[in-house]
C-alpha positions as CSV (number, residue, x, y, z in Angstrom):
1,M,-13.5,-8.6,76.5
2,E,-16.3,-7.4,78.7
3,G,-14.4,-4.0,78.8
4,L,-14.4,-3.7,75.1
5,K,-18.1,-4.5,74.9
6,K,-18.9,-1.7,77.4
7,A,-16.7,0.7,75.3
8,Y,-18.6,-0.2,72.1
9,E,-22.0,0.3,73.9
10,V,-20.8,3.8,75.2
11,L,-19.4,4.9,71.9
12,H,-22.6,3.6,70.1
13,Q,-24.8,5.7,72.5
14,I,-22.6,8.8,72.2
15,I,-23.2,8.9,68.5
16,S,-26.8,8.0,68.6
17,E,-29.7,10.5,68.4
18,D,-30.3,10.4,72.1
19,G,-26.8,10.4,73.3
20,Y,-25.2,8.8,76.4
21,R,-26.9,9.6,79.5
22,V,-25.1,9.4,82.9
23,K,-26.1,11.2,86.2
24,K,-27.5,14.6,84.9
25,F,-25.1,14.6,81.8
26,N,-26.1,13.8,78.3
27,I,-23.1,13.3,76.0
28,H,-23.8,13.6,72.2
29,A,-21.2,13.5,69.4
30,K,-21.9,14.4,65.7
31,Y,-20.7,11.6,63.4
32,P,-18.1,11.3,62.2
33,T,-15.7,11.9,65.2
34,V,-12.0,11.1,65.6
35,L,-11.1,9.2,68.6
36,K,-8.3,7.1,70.1
37,I,-9.0,3.9,72.1
38,H,-6.2,2.5,74.4
39,S,-6.0,0.3,77.5
40,P,-3.2,1.4,80.0
41,D,-3.8,-1.7,82.0
42,R,-6.0,-4.8,82.1
43,Y,-9.0,-3.2,83.7
44,T,-9.2,0.2,82.0
45,I,-10.1,1.4,78.5
46,E,-9.6,4.9,77.5
47,I,-11.3,6.8,75.0
48,D,-9.6,10.1,73.9
49,F,-11.6,12.3,71.4
50,I,-9.3,14.2,69.1
51,D,-11.5,16.0,66.5
52,N,-15.3,16.8,66.5
53,M,-15.3,16.2,70.1
54,P,-18.7,15.3,71.8
55,V,-20.6,17.8,73.8
56,V,-21.9,17.3,77.4
57,K,-25.0,19.4,78.0
58,V,-25.8,20.3,81.6
59,K,-29.3,21.8,82.5
60,K,-29.6,23.9,85.5
61,L,-31.1,27.3,85.2
62,F,-29.9,27.3,81.7
63,T,-28.2,24.9,79.5
64,I,-24.1,24.8,79.4
65,S,-22.4,22.8,76.6
66,I,-18.9,21.5,77.5
67,K,-16.6,19.7,75.3
68,V,-15.7,16.1,76.3
69,L,-11.9,15.4,76.3
70,G,-12.2,11.7,76.9
71,I,-13.9,8.9,78.9
72,T,-12.2,6.3,81.1
73,L,-14.0,3.1,81.6
74,K,-13.2,0.8,84.4
75,E,-14.9,-2.3,85.8
76,D,-17.5,-0.6,87.9
77,G,-17.7,2.8,86.5
78,G,-15.6,5.5,84.8
79,V,-14.6,9.2,84.5
80,I,-15.8,11.6,82.1
81,R,-12.9,14.1,81.3
82,L,-14.4,17.6,80.5
83,E,-12.5,20.6,78.7
84,S,-11.9,23.4,81.6
85,F,-14.1,21.6,84.2
86,P,-13.4,19.0,86.9
87,D,-13.5,15.3,85.8
88,V,-16.9,13.6,86.6
89,P,-16.7,10.1,88.0
90,F,-19.8,7.8,87.6
91,D,-20.9,4.3,88.2
92,Y,-22.5,2.3,85.6
93,S,-25.6,2.2,87.9
94,D,-25.8,6.0,87.3
95,E,-26.7,5.4,83.7
96,V,-30.1,6.6,82.6
């Protein structure tokens, strides 16, 4: 049940005005978005974005916008799956 609560919190933040912030990333989706939530095992929840995918913005010298394919949530952290970029692991303590 704790995993479902965390998935709800993450999804709620993603569609909020401020987005979901973790590490140097800010993930934001425009409502409505189409997604699939499934649990491949007892300790993992996977969120796959199908349509109207969220975008993560990365600021360096300039801002890059990258589509988010999905997010994997585990007990201590997760992984942000990005289109055409390496996956980004994170701990919940990295949340801003």
